[in-house]
C-alpha positions in Angstrom: 0.0 0.0 0.0 1.5 3.4 -1.0 2.2 5.9 1.8 -0.2 8.8 2.2 1.2 12.2 1.3 -1.1 14.0 3.8 -3.3 13.2 6.7 -5.8 15.2 8.8 -4.3 16.4 12.0 -4.6 19.1 14.7 -2.0 21.9 14.5 -1.4 24.5 17.2 0.9 27.4 17.5 2.4 27.8 21.0 3.2 30.9 22.9 6.1 31.6 25.2 8.0 28.4 24.3 11.6 28.7 23.3 12.5 26.8 20.0 14.6 24.1 21.7 13.8 20.5 22.6 14.6 21.2 26.3 12.2 24.2 26.4 9.5 22.2 24.7 9.7 19.4 27.3 9.8 21.9 30.1 6.6 23.5 28.8 4.6 20.2 29.2 3.0 18.9 32.4 5.6 16.4 33.7 3.2 14.9 36.1 0.8 14.1 33.3 3.6 12.6 31.2 4.5 10.4 34.2 0.9 9.3 34.7 0.6 8.4 31.0 4.0 6.6 31.1 4.9 8.7 28.1 8.0 8.1 26.0 9.9 11.2 25.0 12.3 11.4 22.0 14.3 14.1 20.3 13.9 13.7 16.4 15.5 17.0 15.6 18.3 15.6 13.4 15.8 13.6 11.3 13.4 16.5 10.9 16.1 19.1 10.3 14.5 21.5 12.9 14.4 21.5 16.7 11.7 19.1 17.7 10.3 16.8 20.4 8.2 13.7 20.1 6.0 12.4 22.9 4.0 9.1 22.6 1.9 7.2 25.1 -0.2 4.2 25.3 -2.1 3.2 28.5 -3.6 -0.2 29.0 -6.3 -0.9 31.5 -7.0 -4.5 32.6 -10.7 -3.7 32.6 -12.8 -1.1 31.0 -14.6 1.3 33.3 -18.1 0.0 32.4 -17.4 -3.7 33.0 -18.5 -3.9 36.6 -21.8 -2.1 35.9 -22.6 -4.4 33.0 -21.9 -7.4 35.2 -24.4 -6.1 37.8 -27.1 -5.6 35.0 -26.6 -8.9 33.2 -25.2 -11.2 35.9 -22.6 -12.4 33.4 -18.8 -12.0 33.6 -17.6 -9.3 31.2 -13.9 -8.5 30.9 -12.8 -6.1 28.1 -9.5 -4.2 28.1 -9.3 -0.5 27.3 -6.4 1.3 25.7 -5.7 5.0 25.2 -3.0 6.2 22.8 -1.7 9.5 21.6 1.3 11.3 20.3 2.5 14.9 20.2 5.1 16.3 17.8 6.5 19.7 18.8 8.7 21.5 16.3 10.2 24.9 15.8 9.7 26.4 12.3 11.3 29.8 11.7 11.6 30.5 15.5 7.9 29.8 16.2 7.0 26.5 18.0 4.1 24.4 16.7 2.5 21.2 18.0 0.8 18.5 15.9 -1.5 16.1 17.8 -2.1 12.5 16.9 -5.1 10.7 18.3 -5.3 12.0 22.0 -1.9 13.6 21.9 -3.2 17.1 21.6 -4.4 16.8 25.2 -0.8 17.0 26.4 -0.6 20.7 25.4 -1.3 23.0 28.3 -4.2 25.3 27.5 -2.3 28.5 28.5 0.4 27.8 25.8 -2.0 27.7 22.9 -2.3 30.8 20.6 -6.0 31.0 20.9 -6.4 33.1 17.7 -4.2 31.0 15.4 -6.7 28.5 14.0 -9.5 31.0 13.4 -7.1 33.6 11.9 -6.0 31.0 9.3 -9.6 29.9 8.7 -11.0 33.3 7.7 -8.1 33.7 5.3 -8.4 30.3 3.6 -12.1 29.3 3.7 -14.3 30.0 0.7 -17.1 32.2 2.3 -19.6 30.6 -0.1 -18.9 27.2 1.3 -18.8 27.4 5.1 -19.6 24.0 6.7 -19.8 24.8 10.4 -19.2 27.4 13.1 -19.3 27.9 16.8 -20.2 31.3 18.2 -21.2 33.1 21.4 -23.9 35.8 21.5 -22.8 38.5 23.9 -25.2 38.8 26.8 -27.2 35.7 25.9 -25.2 33.1 27.9 -25.5 30.8 24.9 -23.2 29.0 22.5 -24.5 28.5 19.0 -23.2 25.5 16.9 -24.3 25.1 13.3 -23.3 22.4 10.8 -24.0 22.4 7.1 -22.2 19.4 5.6 -22.4 20.6 2.0 -21.4 24.1 2.8 -23.3 27.4 2.5 -22.7 31.1 2.3 -21.9 33.4 5.3 -25.1 35.3 4.9 -27.2 32.1 4.9 -25.7 31.2 8.3 -26.5 34.6 9.8 -23.0 34.9 11.2 -22.5 38.6 10.7 -24.0 40.2 13.8 -22.6 43.0 15.8 -22.7 41.2 19.1 -21.7 37.7 18.0 -18.3 36.3 18.7 -17.2 33.6 16.3 -15.1 31.0 18.1 -14.5 28.5 15.3 -15.1 28.2 11.6 -15.0 25.3 9.2 -15.4 25.1 5.4 -13.9 24.3 2.0 -10.6 25.8 1.1 -10.8 28.7 -1.4 -7.3 27.9 -2.7 -4.1 26.7 -1.2 -0.5 25.5 -1.8 -0.8 22.9 1.0 0.2 19.3 0.5 -3.3 18.1 1.0 -4.8 20.5 -1.5 -3.8 18.3 -4.4 -4.6 14.6 -5.2 -2.1 11.9 -5.9 -1.9 13.1 -9.6 -1.3 16.7 -8.6 -4.7 18.0 -9.5 -6.4 20.5 -7.1 -8.5 18.8 -4.4 -11.7 20.8 -4.4 -13.1 18.9 -1.4 -10.3 19.8 1.0 -11.6 21.3 4.2 -10.2 23.2 7.2 -11.6 23.9 10.7 -10.1 26.7 12.6 -10.6 27.7 16.2 -7.9 27.6 18.9 -6.1 25.1 16.8 -6.3 24.2 13.1 -7.7 20.9 11.9 -6.6 20.0 8.3 -4.5 17.8 6.1 -0.8 18.2 6.7 2.2 16.6 4.9 3.4 13.3 6.3 7.2 13.8 5.5 9.5 16.2 7.2 9.9 18.4 4.1 6.1 18.6 3.3 5.1 19.1 7.0 7.5 21.9 7.5 6.6 23.4 4.1 2.9 23.3 5.1 3.5 25.0 8.4 5.5 27.7 6.6 2.6 28.2 4.2 0.1 28.4 7.0 2.3 30.9 8.9 2.7 33.1 5.8 -1.1 33.1 5.3 -1.8 33.9 9.0 0.8 36.7 9.4 0.8 38.4 6.0 -2.6 37.8 4.3 -5.7 39.8 4.7 -8.9 38.0 5.7 -11.4 37.3 3.0 -13.7 40.4 2.8 -16.8 38.4 3.6 -15.1 36.9 6.7 -13.1 39.9 7.9 -15.9 40.8 10.4 -14.8 37.8 12.6 -11.8 39.9 13.8 -13.7 43.1 14.4 -15.1 42.1 17.8 -12.1 42.3 20.0 -11.6 42.3 23.7 -11.1 45.5 25.7 -7.4 46.2 25.6 -7.1 49.5 27.6 -5.3 48.5 30.8 -7.0 51.1 33.0 -10.5 50.1 31.7 -9.8 46.4 32.2 -8.6 47.1 35.8 -11.8 49.1 36.5 -13.9 46.3 35.1 -12.0 43.7 37.1 -12.6 45.7 40.2 -16.3 45.8 39.5 -16.4 42.1 38.9 -14.4 41.4 42.1 -17.0 43.5 44.1 -19.9 41.6 42.5 -18.4 38.2 43.3 -18.4 39.2 47.0 -22.1 39.9 47.1 -24.4 37.3 48.8 -26.7 37.3 45.8 -25.4 37.5 42.3 -27.8 37.8 39.3 -25.4 39.2 36.7 -23.2 36.1 36.5 -24.1 32.8 34.8 -22.0 29.8 33.7 -20.5 29.6 30.2 -18.4 27.0 28.4 -14.8 28.1 27.4 -14.1 28.0 23.6 -11.3 25.5 23.9 -13.5 23.1 25.9 -16.6 23.0 23.8 -15.6 19.7 22.1 -14.8 18.1 25.4 -17.9 19.5 27.1 -20.0 17.1 25.0 -18.0 14.1 26.2 -17.5 15.1 29.9 -19.1 12.9 32.6 -17.2 14.3 35.5 -15.8 17.6 36.6 -13.2 18.7 39.2 -13.3 22.4 40.3 -10.2 23.6 42.2 -10.2 27.1 43.7 -7.6 28.2 46.2 -6.1 25.7 48.6 -9.2 23.5 48.8 -9.1 19.9 47.4 -10.7 19.5 44.0 -14.5 19.6 44.2 -16.0 16.6 42.2 -19.3 17.1 40.4 -21.1 15.8 37.3 -21.5 19.3 35.8 -20.0 22.8 36.3 -21.4 23.9 39.7 -21.9 27.7 39.5 -23.2 27.7 43.1 -19.9 26.2 44.4 -17.9 28.6 42.2 -19.6 31.7 43.7 -19.4 30.4 47.2 -15.7 29.9 46.9 -15.3 33.3 45.3 -17.3 35.0 48.0 -15.0 34.0 50.8 -11.8 35.1 49.0 -10.5 38.5 50.2 -11.7 41.5 48.2 -9.2 42.5 45.5 -7.9 39.0 45.2 -10.9 37.2 43.8 -10.2 37.6 40.1 -6.6 36.4 40.4 -7.6 33.4 42.6 -10.3 32.4 40.1 -7.9 32.8 37.2 -5.5 30.5 38.9 -8.3 28.1 39.8 -9.0 25.2 37.4 -11.9 23.2 36.0 -10.9 19.8 34.8 -13.1 17.6 32.6 -13.2 13.8 32.5 -14.7 11.3 30.2 -15.6 8.8 33.0 -17.2 9.3 36.4 -14.2 7.7 38.1 -12.2 10.8 37.0 -8.8 9.0 36.8 -5.8 10.4 35.0 -6.6 8.2 32.1 -10.0 9.8 31.8 -8.8 13.4 31.8 -10.0 15.4 28.8 -8.8 19.0 29.5 -8.3 21.6 32.1 -8.7 25.4 31.9 -8.9 28.4 34.1 -12.0 28.5 36.4 -12.5 32.1 35.5 -13.3 31.2 31.9 -16.4 29.3 33.1 -18.5 32.4 33.8 -20.2 35.1 31.9 -20.8 38.4 33.7 -22.4 41.8 32.9 -21.1 45.1 34.2 -22.2 48.7 33.5 -20.0 51.8 33.8 -22.4 54.7 33.4 -24.2 54.3 30.0 -21.6 51.8 28.8 -22.3 48.0 29.1 -19.7 45.3 29.1 -19.7 41.5 29.1 -17.0 39.2 30.6 -16.8 36.1 28.5 -14.1 33.4 28.2 -11.7 35.3 30.4 -12.0 38.6 28.5 -14.0 41.8 28.5 -16.1 43.0 25.6 -18.2 46.2 25.2 -21.7 45.9 23.9 -22.2 47.9 20.7 -18.6 48.8 20.2 -18.7 47.5 16.6 -22.3 48.1 15.9 -22.0 50.9 13.3 -19.2 49.3 11.6 -21.0 45.9 11.4 -24.1 47.6 10.2 -22.4 49.3 7.3 -20.5 46.1 6.4 -23.8 44.2 6.4 -25.6 46.6 4.2 -22.8 47.5 1.7 -22.8 44.2 -0.2 -26.5 44.6 -0.8 -25.8 47.4 -3.2 -24.0 45.7 -6.1 -22.2 47.8 -8.7 -23.7 45.5 -11.4 -27.2 44.5 -10.3 -28.7 41.2 -11.3 -31.7 43.1 -12.7 -32.0 46.6 -14.1 -35.1 48.7 -13.6 -36.3 51.5 -15.9 -36.1 55.1 -14.9 -39.0 56.5 -13.0 -40.9 59.0 -15.2 -42.2 62.3 -13.9 -45.5 64.0 -14.9 -46.4 67.7 -15.0 -49.0 68.7 -12.4 -50.3 71.9 -10.8 -50.0 72.0 -7.0 -52.3 73.6 -4.5 -50.5 77.0 -4.9 -51.2 76.9 -8.7 -47.6 76.3 -9.6 -46.4 73.7 -12.2 -44.5 70.9 -10.6 -43.0 67.7 -11.7 -44.1 64.7 -9.7 -43.1 61.0 -10.0 -45.8 59.0 -11.7 -47.8 56.7 -9.4 -46.2 53.5 -8.3 -48.9 51.3 -9.9 -48.3 53.1 -13.3 -44.5 52.6 -12.9 -44.9 48.9 -12.2 -47.2 48.3 -15.2 -44.8 50.2 -17.6 -41.8 48.4 -16.2 -43.3 44.9 -16.9 -44.7 46.0 -20.3 -41.3 47.3 -21.5 -39.4 44.2 -20.4 -39.7 40.7 -21.9 -40.5 38.0 -19.4 -41.4 40.4 -16.5 -44.8 40.1 -14.8 -46.6 42.9 -12.9 -48.1 41.6 -9.7 -48.8 45.0 -8.0 -51.9 44.6 -5.9 -52.5 41.1 -7.2 -52.8 39.7 -3.7 -53.1 36.2 -2.1 -55.2 35.3 0.9 -53.6 35.7 4.3 -53.7 32.2 5.9 -53.5 33.8 9.3 -56.6 35.9 8.8 -59.1 35.1 6.1 -60.3 38.8 5.8 -56.8 40.0 5.0 -54.8 39.9 1.8 -51.1 39.9 1.2 -49.1 41.3 -1.7 -46.1 39.1 -2.5 -44.3 41.5 -4.8 -44.7 44.2 -7.3 -42.8 42.6 -10.2 -41.5 39.2 -11.0 -38.3 39.1 -12.9 -37.6 36.4 -15.6 -35.4 34.5 -13.2 -38.2 34.4 -10.6 -36.7 37.1 -8.5 -39.3 38.9 -6.3 -39.0 42.7 -7.0 -40.5 45.1 -4.5 -40.8 48.7 -5.7 -41.1 51.8 -3.6 -40.6 55.6 -3.9 -39.5 56.9 -0.5 -39.2 60.4 0.9 -38.5 59.1 4.5 -37.8 55.8 6.3 -41.5 54.7 6.8 -42.1 53.4 3.2 -38.9 51.4 3.3 -39.7 49.9 6.7 -43.0 48.7 5.1 -41.1 47.3 2.1 -38.8 45.3 4.4 -41.7 44.0 6.4 -43.6 43.0 3.2 -40.5 41.1 2.0 -40.2 39.2 5.3 -43.9 38.2 5.3 -43.9 37.3 1.6 -40.9 35.0 1.9 -42.1 33.4 5.1 -45.6 32.6 3.7 -44.2 31.2 0.4 -41.8 29.0 2.3 -44.3 27.8 4.9 -47.8 27.7 3.3 -48.7 25.5 0.3 -52.0 27.5 -0.2 -50.0 30.7 -0.6 -47.6 29.1 -3.1 -50.5 27.8 -5.1 -52.3 31.2 -5.2 -49.2 33.0 -6.1 -48.4 30.6 -9.0 -51.9 31.1 -10.2 -51.6 34.9 -10.2 -48.3 34.7 -12.1 -49.9 32.5 -14.7 -52.9 34.8 -15.1 -51.1 38.1 -15.1 -48.5 36.8 -17.7 -51.4 35.7 -20.0 -50.2 32.1 -19.6 -46.6 32.8 -20.7 -45.1 32.2 -17.2 -45.6 29.1 -15.1 -44.1 28.6 -11.6 -43.4 25.2 -10.2 -45.9 24.1 -7.5 -43.3 24.1 -4.8 -41.8 27.5 -5.8 -40.0 29.4 -3.1 -37.9 32.6 -3.9 -34.1 32.6 -4.0 -33.7 36.4 -4.4 -35.5 39.5 -3.4 -34.8 42.9 -4.9 -35.7 46.2 -3.2 -36.1 48.7 -6.1 -36.1 52.2 -4.5 -36.6 55.7 -5.8 -35.3 58.2 -3.4 -36.7 61.7 -3.0 -35.6 64.1 -5.8 -34.0 61.2 -7.6 -30.9 61.0 -5.4 -28.5 58.2 -6.1 -29.2 55.3 -3.8 -26.2 54.2 -1.7 -25.7 53.1 1.9 -24.8 56.7 2.7 -27.9 58.3 1.1 -30.3 55.8 2.6 -32.2 57.0 5.7 -30.3 55.9 8.9 -33.3 54.1 10.4 -33.8 52.3 7.1 -30.2 51.0 7.3 -31.0 49.2 10.5 -34.2 47.8 9.2 -32.5 46.7 5.9 -29.6 45.0 7.8 -32.0 43.1 10.0 -34.2 42.0 7.1 -31.2 40.9 5.0 -29.9 38.8 7.9 -33.3 37.2 8.4 -33.9 36.4 4.8 -30.4 35.2 4.2 -30.9 32.8 7.1 -33.9 31.5 5.1 -31.7 31.0 2.0 -32.9 34.1 0.2 -30.4 36.6 -1.2 -31.3 40.3 -0.8 -30.3 43.0 -3.3 -31.0 46.7 -3.3 -31.3 48.6 -6.6 -31.7 52.3 -7.0 -34.2 53.6 -9.6 -33.1 56.6 -11.5 -35.4 59.6 -11.9 -36.2 60.6 -15.5 -35.5 64.3 -15.0 -34.3 66.9 -17.5 -31.6 69.5 -16.6 -33.8 72.3 -18.0 -37.0 72.8 -16.0 -38.0 76.2 -17.4 -39.1 77.4 -14.0 -40.9 74.2 -13.2 -40.3 73.0 -9.6 -39.5 69.4 -8.6 -41.8 67.7 -6.0 -41.6 64.4 -4.3 
């Protein structure tokens, strides 16, 4: 059997470890190595770079579940259990990396891991149209969201871009890469190569010294010198509070809260690096201060707060930071069952206010609510205004009228007239303005799905707007229309019937039709050019929220400005909205 050129492994970049085999060994937990009966070897000469290899294999005469099964079945059961793993630490260009094999990654102390490494690589290499999974925290919600789409989908469809959401890990298909695993045995690009990045990086790495080191150098170059993909750059925009004075003030506030007899602003949370282990943990050991480890079958917030309360004021944060929470895969919680250990302080989420500013303590760091709101809002809305729209709308004609003061003014023609002309002048377009369907939620109400249907079945909603109110209605209409078409077969049937009738039989929608794109076609007051900067501020918020909701339903949103058919010479005629 030919040797594999690349295999899927976990790669970590380590901090504060000197690039020597001795320093690498010193960085590890020697007690853990002893408990695992680990074998330590220096393969530096063979690899050509400073390196350390650690392997272990632990045999148990009897699996942990044997006695329980004997009690249940009254039959003798004796099965052996074996746990294996390896860790390869190597220095490449003065930085130290670690590659885990099987359970070997558990030998790496949590505090040594560069927590931003894997995610930084992921947002620079993953195709944003083919994201497979993510893990994220919603600030203030005490919740971890995990989403998996095996076939991959776009960032908008996942609803990832939110001003208060912290992405912890991201997985997807590589956009392009020079890595060993990105080509098959014949050298052709491997389109199905995936990468998952969080604290570490999970991907195919070369299996020879030269290819492994070359892959690590490629990854380091991407991480340190490449810009994130524009559609994934938002991941790095939510950053912890860095100002030392502000962090000290927030720590003091949290220290004071932890000393109160009743605490309502603190809840438990799972650290990012322990999310995978959390699903497999059956026993916990909480160690705070000089007390013996407290065994429990789940993280005990009550015990945590009780221990924190009795610590002297001003010392609580540091004591909890030094405290630990260890996770075990078996209730017996032996060294062989150990999954991971991290700082106890990372197991809480807390909220603190300083005047009108609100902060959240999460995963050992402080974040400010709303700090990136405006930036995220603009970045969410900007892609909705494409330079080359998928559909082009005709200019909005103006008619000559006499106002109440007896002056001649030019006014935009009525919306119904515009829609009829737009459909009439364009092949394959259907005017559905005021061609309503019954509201399944209330029989006496009717719902307008769209104003125009484009040849590619895009729903086009048209509006002339002099303020934010009409645009808010437009967004609401789109949300209702999409939801009803996706959820109600009667609405789909009625809409398909209207399309067939209004097109004089030239257009037929499939019975299970649901929209894939919605276009907001907008004429601003006085024919101003439509951009994120000229759109009314309140409408920006509504549009961003609507786009996120529809994208999550698999519907793309596009905003197209309608030009005003105005002449430069008005001969004393005023323009009116």
